[in-house]
Z-matrix of the N, CA and C atoms (Angstrom, degrees):
N
C 1 1.467
C 2 1.535 1 109.15
N 3 1.312 2 118.04 1 123.30
C 4 1.466 3 120.56 2 -179.74
C 5 1.536 4 111.63 3 -64.86
N 6 1.304 5 115.52 4 153.24
C 7 1.462 6 122.97 5 176.54
C 8 1.523 7 108.31 6 -96.07
N 9 1.331 8 116.25 7 141.62
C 10 1.460 9 120.45 8 174.26
C 11 1.520 10 108.19 9 -89.29
N 12 1.333 11 115.30 10 126.91
C 13 1.456 12 122.54 11 179.92
C 14 1.520 13 111.02 12 -119.10
N 15 1.319 14 114.47 13 155.73
C 16 1.457 15 122.39 14 169.81
C 17 1.518 16 105.99 15 -122.74
N 18 1.336 17 116.36 16 123.60
C 19 1.458 18 121.53 17 177.00
C 20 1.521 19 108.19 18 -108.55
N 21 1.323 20 114.95 19 132.90
C 22 1.456 21 122.51 20 -179.30
C 23 1.521 22 107.71 21 -118.21
N 24 1.311 23 116.74 22 116.32
C 25 1.457 24 121.06 23 -178.66
C 26 1.515 25 109.48 24 -87.55
N 27 1.314 26 115.33 25 141.48
C 28 1.460 27 121.52 26 -179.24
C 29 1.525 28 109.42 27 -93.85
N 30 1.340 29 115.79 28 132.99
C 31 1.468 30 123.15 29 173.70
C 32 1.522 31 112.87 30 61.04
N 33 1.315 32 116.41 31 43.98
C 34 1.461 33 120.88 32 176.70
C 35 1.522 34 108.61 33 -114.36
N 36 1.326 35 115.43 34 128.02
C 37 1.465 36 122.89 35 178.85
C 38 1.524 37 113.05 36 58.28
N 39 1.321 38 116.26 37 27.59
C 40 1.457 39 120.14 38 177.46
C 41 1.516 40 107.50 39 -120.47
N 42 1.304 41 116.43 40 120.34
C 43 1.454 42 120.53 41 177.81
C 44 1.513 43 114.50 42 60.93
N 45 1.299 44 117.60 43 22.50
C 46 1.453 45 120.80 44 177.30
C 47 1.520 46 114.73 45 74.60
N 48 1.337 47 117.35 46 10.34
C 49 1.469 48 118.98 47 -175.65
C 50 1.514 49 112.82 48 -77.96
N 51 1.297 50 119.02 49 -19.10
C 52 1.457 51 119.14 50 -179.08
C 53 1.508 52 111.41 51 -168.00
N 54 1.297 53 116.95 52 90.16
C 55 1.461 54 120.68 53 -178.31
C 56 1.522 55 110.55 54 -75.79
N 57 1.308 56 116.30 55 125.18
C 58 1.454 57 122.35 56 177.08
C 59 1.522 58 107.77 57 -146.23
N 60 1.314 59 118.01 58 104.30
C 61 1.461 60 119.23 59 176.96
C 62 1.532 61 110.06 60 -58.47
N 63 1.306 62 115.77 61 138.96
C 64 1.464 63 120.14 62 -177.40
C 65 1.529 64 111.89 63 -63.24
N 66 1.326 65 117.50 64 -26.51
C 67 1.471 66 119.84 65 175.96
C 68 1.534 67 110.25 66 -63.84
N 69 1.329 68 116.25 67 -36.32
C 70 1.463 69 120.05 68 177.95
C 71 1.529 70 110.94 69 -70.51
N 72 1.326 71 117.04 70 -39.26
C 73 1.464 72 120.54 71 176.71
C 74 1.526 73 110.07 72 -62.74
N 75 1.313 74 116.42 73 -42.35
C 76 1.464 75 120.75 74 178.22
C 77 1.532 76 110.16 75 -61.46
N 78 1.322 77 116.34 76 -44.63
C 79 1.466 78 120.52 77 179.77
C 80 1.526 79 111.45 78 -62.92
N 81 1.332 80 117.57 79 -38.61
C 82 1.467 81 120.85 80 177.58
C 83 1.527 82 110.83 81 -62.02
N 84 1.318 83 116.04 82 -42.86
C 85 1.466 84 120.45 83 179.90
C 86 1.529 85 110.82 84 -65.39
N 87 1.317 86 116.05 85 -41.84
C 88 1.467 87 119.83 86 178.80
C 89 1.527 88 110.57 87 -65.62
N 90 1.342 89 117.06 88 -39.67
C 91 1.466 90 120.65 89 178.46
C 92 1.529 91 111.10 90 -64.95
N 93 1.310 92 116.41 91 -26.56
C 94 1.466 93 121.42 92 178.34
C 95 1.530 94 110.91 93 -78.35
N 96 1.344 95 116.24 94 -8.72
C 97 1.453 96 120.47 95 179.29
C 98 1.518 97 114.16 96 94.40
N 99 1.331 98 116.92 97 7.89
C 100 1.455 99 120.19 98 178.41
C 101 1.525 100 109.27 99 -73.68
N 102 1.317 101 116.20 100 149.20
C 103 1.469 102 121.35 101 -177.87
C 104 1.516 103 112.79 102 -107.75
N 105 1.337 104 115.30 103 163.94
C 106 1.470 105 122.74 104 176.35
C 107 1.530 106 112.14 105 46.70
N 108 1.322 107 116.65 106 48.77
C 109 1.467 108 121.83 107 -174.81
C 110 1.521 109 110.31 108 -77.11
N 111 1.334 110 115.21 109 126.55
C 112 1.472 111 121.73 110 177.82
C 113 1.525 112 108.64 111 -138.16
N 114 1.307 113 116.95 112 135.75
C 115 1.460 114 120.86 113 176.16
C 116 1.523 115 108.51 114 -104.98
N 117 1.328 116 114.88 115 161.11
C 118 1.466 117 119.94 116 178.18
C 119 1.518 118 108.67 117 -139.54
N 120 1.277 119 117.03 118 125.20
C 121 1.466 120 128.61 119 -174.69
C 122 1.532 121 111.71 120 41.79
N 123 1.299 122 115.05 121 159.16
C 124 1.470 123 120.79 122 -170.72
C 125 1.521 124 113.00 123 -84.38
N 126 1.331 125 115.87 124 50.33
C 127 1.464 126 117.83 125 177.78
C 128 1.525 127 111.63 126 -130.18
N 129 1.334 128 116.36 127 23.43
C 130 1.452 129 119.66 128 173.15
C 131 1.511 130 114.98 129 83.26
N 132 1.317 131 117.58 130 46.65
C 133 1.455 132 122.78 131 176.49
C 134 1.522 133 107.99 132 -117.57
N 135 1.338 134 116.88 133 125.75
C 136 1.455 135 119.64 134 179.94
C 137 1.531 136 109.25 135 -141.09
N 138 1.323 137 114.99 136 136.03
C 139 1.464 138 123.08 137 179.89
C 140 1.522 139 107.27 138 -116.13
N 141 1.336 140 117.11 139 136.72
C 142 1.459 141 120.56 140 -178.27
C 143 1.523 142 109.67 141 -162.73
N 144 1.322 143 115.77 142 173.43
C 145 1.460 144 121.30 143 173.05
C 146 1.520 145 108.62 144 -112.44
N 147 1.345 146 115.12 145 151.54
C 148 1.468 147 120.50 146 179.13
C 149 1.517 148 109.33 147 -155.25
N 150 1.327 149 114.40 148 151.71
C 151 1.461 150 121.89 149 177.91
C 152 1.526 151 111.18 150 -99.08
N 153 1.314 152 117.37 151 40.99
C 154 1.465 153 120.61 152 179.85
C 155 1.528 154 108.78 153 -143.02
N 156 1.318 155 115.82 154 178.57
C 157 1.459 156 120.62 155 -178.49
C 158 1.527 157 110.98 156 -80.04
N 159 1.315 158 115.06 157 164.49
C 160 1.462 159 120.15 158 176.14
C 161 1.521 160 110.89 159 -60.53
N 162 1.329 161 117.38 160 -38.60
C 163 1.468 162 120.68 161 178.86
C 164 1.529 163 110.93 162 -63.95
N 165 1.337 164 117.22 163 -38.00
C 166 1.470 165 120.45 164 177.79
C 167 1.523 166 110.61 165 -68.73
N 168 1.329 167 117.32 166 -39.44
C 169 1.465 168 121.43 167 176.48
C 170 1.524 169 109.65 168 -59.85
N 171 1.322 170 116.35 169 -49.69
C 172 1.463 171 121.82 170 -179.44
C 173 1.533 172 110.53 171 -57.27
N 174 1.325 173 117.06 172 -49.93
C 175 1.466 174 121.14 173 -178.37
C 176 1.528 175 111.51 174 -61.10
N 177 1.326 176 116.93 175 -43.86
C 178 1.467 177 120.84 176 -178.48
C 179 1.528 178 111.12 177 -64.34
N 180 1.337 179 116.94 178 -45.76
C 181 1.466 180 119.72 179 -179.49
C 182 1.528 181 111.22 180 -67.55
N 183 1.320 182 117.46 181 -41.79
C 184 1.459 183 119.16 182 -179.63
C 185 1.529 184 111.26 183 -63.81
N 186 1.336 185 117.75 184 -35.89
C 187 1.467 186 120.49 185 177.28
C 188 1.523 187 110.39 186 -66.90
N 189 1.331 188 117.18 187 -47.18
C 190 1.477 189 119.93 188 178.49
C 191 1.521 190 111.43 189 -60.52
N 192 1.320 191 116.94 190 -41.56
C 193 1.461 192 120.57 191 -179.35
C 194 1.528 193 111.76 192 -68.33
N 195 1.324 194 117.36 193 -36.59
C 196 1.460 195 120.84 194 175.36
C 197 1.527 196 110.36 195 -62.82
N 198 1.320 197 115.94 196 -45.18
C 199 1.469 198 120.22 197 178.16
C 200 1.525 199 110.77 198 -61.86
N 201 1.335 200 116.81 199 -38.73
C 202 1.471 201 121.72 200 -177.52
C 203 1.530 202 111.49 201 -74.06
N 204 1.342 203 116.04 202 -47.60
C 205 1.463 204 120.39 203 -171.49
C 206 1.530 205 113.13 204 -92.18
N 207 1.333 206 117.10 205 -18.66
C 208 1.450 207 119.83 206 -177.31
C 209 1.519 208 113.27 207 77.18
N 210 1.308 209 116.61 208 7.61
C 211 1.468 210 122.05 209 176.83
C 212 1.526 211 107.80 210 -150.45
N 213 1.319 212 117.36 211 157.45
C 214 1.467 213 119.51 212 -179.27
C 215 1.525 214 112.34 213 -64.18
N 216 1.322 215 115.56 214 139.89
C 217 1.460 216 122.91 215 172.55
C 218 1.526 217 105.77 216 -126.77
N 219 1.322 218 116.06 217 118.16
C 220 1.457 219 119.92 218 -179.94
C 221 1.526 220 110.32 219 -74.06
N 222 1.339 221 114.87 220 140.69
C 223 1.453 222 122.14 221 178.64
C 224 1.528 223 107.96 222 -124.94
N 225 1.313 224 116.71 223 127.54
C 226 1.453 225 122.34 224 175.50
C 227 1.523 226 106.89 225 -105.68
N 228 1.325 227 117.04 226 130.25
C 229 1.464 228 121.53 227 -173.29
C 230 1.520 229 110.01 228 -120.65
N 231 1.326 230 115.62 229 136.26
C 232 1.458 231 122.61 230 173.43
C 233 1.524 232 108.44 231 -135.03
N 234 1.329 233 116.08 232 146.65
C 235 1.458 234 118.72 233 169.70
C 236 1.519 235 107.38 234 -72.88
N 237 1.321 236 115.84 235 165.41
C 238 1.466 237 119.85 236 177.29
C 239 1.526 238 110.12 237 -57.90
N 240 1.325 239 116.97 238 -41.38
C 241 1.467 240 120.91 239 -179.76
C 242 1.524 241 111.37 240 -65.52
N 243 1.331 242 116.79 241 -40.88
C 244 1.467 243 119.88 242 178.40
C 245 1.523 244 111.01 243 -64.40
N 246 1.328 245 117.11 244 -39.98
C 247 1.460 246 119.67 245 179.20
C 248 1.525 247 110.37 246 -66.92
N 249 1.321 248 117.27 247 -40.18
C 250 1.464 249 120.66 248 176.73
C 251 1.532 250 110.38 249 -61.20
N 252 1.330 251 116.94 250 -37.07
C 253 1.467 252 120.98 251 178.15
C 254 1.531 253 111.16 252 -66.43
N 255 1.336 254 117.38 253 -34.32
C 256 1.463 255 120.87 254 175.98
C 257 1.526 256 109.10 255 -63.35
N 258 1.307 257 116.77 256 -45.51
C 259 1.468 258 120.76 257 178.88
C 260 1.525 259 110.59 258 -62.80
N 261 1.323 260 116.47 259 -48.87
C 262 1.465 261 121.02 260 -179.51
C 263 1.517 262 112.33 261 -64.24
N 264 1.335 263 116.84 262 -29.11
C 265 1.456 264 121.34 263 -177.99
C 266 1.515 265 114.77 264 -87.03
N 267 1.324 266 117.93 265 2.96
C 268 1.457 267 121.52 266 -179.79
C 269 1.531 268 109.26 267 -55.05
N 270 1.333 269 117.65 268 114.19
C 271 1.460 270 119.62 269 -178.36
C 272 1.528 271 113.84 270 -78.09
N 273 1.323 272 116.73 271 -0.87
C 274 1.462 273 121.27 272 -178.79
C 275 1.531 274 111.03 273 -123.46
N 276 1.331 275 118.71 274 53.31
C 277 1.466 276 120.48 275 -173.61
C 278 1.531 277 114.32 276 -65.44
N 279 1.313 278 117.76 277 -20.33
C 280 1.461 279 120.30 278 179.62
C 281 1.510 280 113.68 279 -84.78
N 282 1.318 281 117.14 280 -6.64
C 283 1.468 282 121.36 281 -179.83
C 284 1.527 283 110.08 282 -87.99
N 285 1.325 284 117.69 283 151.95
C 286 1.468 285 119.90 284 178.46
C 287 1.531 286 111.36 285 -58.47
N 288 1.331 287 116.18 286 136.96
C 289 1.467 288 121.47 287 -178.34
C 290 1.509 289 113.71 288 -61.68
N 291 1.322 290 117.35 289 -27.73
C 292 1.467 291 119.94 290 -179.67
C 293 1.527 292 112.28 291 -82.03
N 294 1.325 293 117.12 292 -7.03
C 295 1.466 294 121.13 293 178.60
C 296 1.524 295 112.10 294 -115.28
N 297 1.319 296 116.00 295 5.73
C 298 1.459 297 121.00 296 179.04
C 299 1.515 298 107.70 297 -119.76
N 300 1.328 299 115.76 298 125.77
C 301 1.460 300 121.56 299 -174.30
C 302 1.520 301 111.06 300 -115.33
N 303 1.318 302 114.93 301 148.34
C 304 1.455 303 121.95 302 164.50
C 305 1.520 304 105.01 303 -109.57
N 306 1.319 305 116.66 304 124.49
C 307 1.456 306 121.64 305 176.72
C 308 1.523 307 106.15 306 -101.82
N 309 1.320 308 115.78 307 110.96
C 310 1.463 309 122.59 308 -175.07
C 311 1.522 310 110.04 309 -83.24
N 312 1.332 311 115.33 310 135.48
C 313 1.462 312 123.12 311 -179.57
C 314 1.519 313 109.18 312 -127.25
N 315 1.319 314 117.28 313 160.85
C 316 1.462 315 120.82 314 176.14
C 317 1.522 316 112.56 315 -74.34
N 318 1.317 317 116.38 316 -31.72
C 319 1.463 318 120.95 317 -177.25
C 320 1.526 319 109.63 318 -129.52
N 321 1.306 320 115.74 319 171.81
C 322 1.463 321 120.50 320 178.82
C 323 1.526 322 110.23 321 -62.17
N 324 1.321 323 116.99 322 135.64
C 325 1.463 324 118.84 323 177.03
C 326 1.531 325 109.67 324 -72.89
N 327 1.313 326 117.05 325 156.37
C 328 1.462 327 118.54 326 176.50
C 329 1.530 328 110.02 327 -63.54
N 330 1.312 329 115.33 328 147.68
C 331 1.467 330 120.15 329 -178.22
C 332 1.524 331 111.74 330 -59.15
N 333 1.342 332 116.85 331 -28.10
C 334 1.463 333 120.54 332 -178.35
C 335 1.534 334 112.88 333 -97.01
N 336 1.333 335 116.95 334 22.08
C 337 1.472 336 120.62 335 -177.96
C 338 1.522 337 112.33 336 -56.64
N 339 1.327 338 117.25 337 -39.58
C 340 1.465 339 120.13 338 -179.64
C 341 1.527 340 110.83 339 -67.50
N 342 1.327 341 116.57 340 -38.32
C 343 1.462 342 120.86 341 -179.23
C 344 1.529 343 111.29 342 -65.47
N 345 1.327 344 117.25 343 -27.65
C 346 1.455 345 121.12 344 -179.72
C 347 1.518 346 114.28 345 -82.67
N 348 1.326 347 117.33 346 -3.57
C 349 1.470 348 120.98 347 -178.56
C 350 1.528 349 110.52 348 -68.97
N 351 1.330 350 114.27 349 145.35
C 352 1.465 351 120.82 350 178.74
C 353 1.532 352 110.13 351 -119.08
N 354 1.318 353 114.96 352 157.36
C 355 1.470 354 123.17 353 176.16
C 356 1.528 355 111.99 354 61.84
N 357 1.301 356 115.61 355 33.36
C 358 1.466 357 121.82 356 -179.14
C 359 1.525 358 109.61 357 -79.56
N 360 1.338 359 115.77 358 133.42
C 361 1.456 360 120.47 359 177.47
C 362 1.525 361 108.04 360 -117.67
N 363 1.330 362 117.34 361 -83.95
C 364 1.473 363 120.31 362 179.52
C 365 1.532 364 112.25 363 -111.99
N 366 1.332 365 117.30 364 7.88
C 367 1.456 366 121.30 365 -179.05
C 368 1.531 367 109.74 366 -73.15
N 369 1.336 368 114.18 367 143.50
C 370 1.470 369 120.33 368 174.29
C 371 1.522 370 107.34 369 -115.08
N 372 1.329 371 116.35 370 139.34
C 373 1.463 372 122.74 371 -175.67
C 374 1.524 373 108.90 372 -125.95
N 375 1.324 374 115.45 373 137.56
C 376 1.467 375 120.86 374 175.06
C 377 1.524 376 108.38 375 -135.66
N 378 1.329 377 115.36 376 148.76
C 379 1.458 378 122.40 377 -178.90
C 380 1.519 379 109.37 378 -95.72
N 381 1.344 380 116.03 379 131.50
C 382 1.458 381 122.37 380 175.75
C 383 1.518 382 110.06 381 -110.38
N 384 1.323 383 116.24 382 -166.12
C 385 1.469 384 121.61 383 -177.55
C 386 1.529 385 111.56 384 -65.06
N 387 1.338 386 117.54 385 -56.77
C 388 1.466 387 123.25 386 176.48
C 389 1.513 388 109.11 387 -135.41
N 390 1.325 389 114.42 388 35.54
C 391 1.450 390 119.94 389 179.40
C 392 1.515 391 109.44 390 -153.11
N 393 1.319 392 113.97 391 163.56
C 394 1.455 393 122.43 392 170.58
C 395 1.511 394 106.57 393 -116.33
N 396 1.305 395 116.78 394 142.43
C 397 1.455 396 122.12 395 175.69
C 398 1.524 397 107.75 396 -108.24
N 399 1.335 398 115.85 397 137.52
C 400 1.451 399 120.26 398 177.49
C 401 1.524 400 108.79 399 -133.90
N 402 1.336 401 115.62 400 124.35
C 403 1.461 402 121.55 401 172.10
C 404 1.524 403 105.66 402 -100.22
N 405 1.329 404 116.40 403 119.72
C 406 1.460 405 121.62 404 -171.94
C 407 1.518 406 115.05 405 -91.49
N 408 1.315 407 119.46 406 16.41
C 409 1.462 408 120.96 407 173.42
C 410 1.514 409 112.79 408 50.11
N 411 1.337 410 115.97 409 -99.00
C 412 1.464 411 120.97 410 -178.34
C 413 1.523 412 113.55 411 -81.13
N 414 1.330 413 117.46 412 3.26
C 415 1.454 414 120.97 413 177.66
C 416 1.520 415 112.24 414 109.91
N 417 1.329 416 114.90 415 164.82
C 418 1.462 417 121.02 416 -176.87
C 419 1.526 418 112.86 417 -80.32
N 420 1.319 419 116.98 418 -22.99
C 421 1.460 420 121.05 419 -172.51
C 422 1.513 421 114.81 420 -51.85
N 423 1.315 422 117.69 421 -44.10
C 424 1.462 423 121.12 422 -177.43
C 425 1.528 424 112.23 423 -100.94
N 426 1.301 425 117.71 424 -4.47
C 427 1.467 426 120.94 425 -176.74
C 428 1.523 427 111.47 426 -67.93
N 429 1.305 428 115.35 427 139.39
C 430 1.471 429 122.74 428 175.73
C 431 1.527 430 109.90 429 -112.48
N 432 1.327 431 116.85 430 15.16
C 433 1.452 432 122.56 431 -176.07
C 434 1.522 433 111.84 432 -56.46
N 435 1.324 434 116.37 433 133.16
C 436 1.453 435 123.46 434 174.95
C 437 1.528 436 106.90 435 -126.61
N 438 1.326 437 115.95 436 124.26
C 439 1.460 438 121.25 437 177.91
C 440 1.530 439 106.78 438 -119.32
N 441 1.327 440 117.91 439 99.67
C 442 1.470 441 120.10 440 -176.85
C 443 1.532 442 113.17 441 -53.23
N 444 1.320 443 118.17 442 -36.43
C 445 1.470 444 121.06 443 -178.83
C 446 1.525 445 112.30 444 -66.36
N 447 1.333 446 117.36 445 -15.71
C 448 1.465 447 121.56 446 -177.99
C 449 1.527 448 112.94 447 -96.51
N 450 1.312 449 117.71 448 3.54
C 451 1.467 450 121.46 449 -172.65
C 452 1.523 451 114.05 450 -56.92
N 453 1.314 452 118.94 451 -34.24
C 454 1.467 453 121.79 452 -178.94
C 455 1.534 454 112.03 453 -101.23
N 456 1.311 455 116.55 454 14.54
C 457 1.460 456 119.82 455 -179.03
C 458 1.511 457 112.29 456 -98.85
N 459 1.311 458 114.49 457 179.95
C 460 1.462 459 121.13 458 174.43
C 461 1.525 460 107.65 459 -136.57
N 462 1.303 461 115.97 460 136.53
C 463 1.458 462 121.24 461 -173.26
C 464 1.524 463 111.93 462 -103.27
N 465 1.318 464 114.77 463 144.23
C 466 1.455 465 122.24 464 171.92
C 467 1.528 466 107.27 465 -136.71
N 468 1.340 467 116.55 466 138.73
C 469 1.451 468 117.25 467 177.58
C 470 1.530 469 109.47 468 -74.34
N 471 1.316 470 115.49 469 163.07
C 472 1.462 471 119.54 470 -173.61
C 473 1.528 472 112.17 471 -67.36
N 474 1.328 473 118.87 472 -25.55
C 475 1.469 474 120.17 473 174.02
C 476 1.527 475 109.97 474 -63.57
N 477 1.324 476 116.60 475 -42.97
C 478 1.468 477 121.09 476 178.67
C 479 1.526 478 110.27 477 -66.94
N 480 1.326 479 117.44 478 -43.54
C 481 1.465 480 120.71 479 178.23
C 482 1.529 481 109.47 480 -58.47
N 483 1.329 482 116.99 481 -45.18
C 484 1.474 483 120.58 482 -179.82
C 485 1.522 484 110.85 483 -61.30
N 486 1.315 485 117.70 484 -41.75
C 487 1.463 486 120.94 485 -179.86
C 488 1.528 487 110.64 486 -67.41
N 489 1.330 488 117.90 487 -40.04
C 490 1.465 489 120.47 488 177.64
C 491 1.532 490 111.44 489 -65.12
N 492 1.316 491 117.05 490 -35.87
C 493 1.468 492 121.00 491 176.09
C 494 1.525 493 109.07 492 -63.14
N 495 1.333 494 117.88 493 -42.93
C 496 1.473 495 121.47 494 177.40
C 497 1.522 496 111.58 495 -61.62
N 498 1.326 497 116.43 496 -46.53
C 499 1.463 498 120.69 497 -179.39
C 500 1.520 499 110.08 498 -61.37
N 501 1.338 500 116.17 499 -44.11
C 502 1.477 501 120.20 500 -179.15
C 503 1.526 502 112.20 501 -64.88
N 504 1.311 503 117.34 502 -26.74
C 505 1.467 504 121.48 503 -179.20
C 506 1.525 505 112.50 504 -85.79
N 507 1.335 506 116.77 505 -10.08
C 508 1.473 507 120.93 506 -178.46
C 509 1.524 508 109.88 507 -86.70
N 510 1.335 509 116.41 508 122.79
C 511 1.473 510 118.86 509 -179.85
C 512 1.523 511 112.88 510 -66.25
């Protein structure tokens, strides 16, 4: 039975740093043999099924993206169940979904990740299994928050996480 995965690309279609039409990302996934490929908004979110491990998915996508873009593109991979756990584990459920972020990482963040943050004003930070959660209070627009432990991660707001969980749960 194939596993449903969600792949989150880092620095794609954001601020002009890496343009990748989602149709091309979908085609890359299909060429890799992944099934039921669906993308969500133009920021590097793709849901699919595969008969391999998350590490194999990550390696395959990163190789295809390197070949396509000519530079490394980091891919963070979660199973559908892991992504649902990120949503369920949101420590800031009363905050607006568009102002609360999950920053996805490949490995567990250090326990003191919040303590290492700089330029913090009203933002709240919590450590998850392989993610950091940030509630941005007045919003991200004016925030100068820097979290060194998040440097190699990719962030999605909780509205996007919720939608990806729905897509992954749809047969």
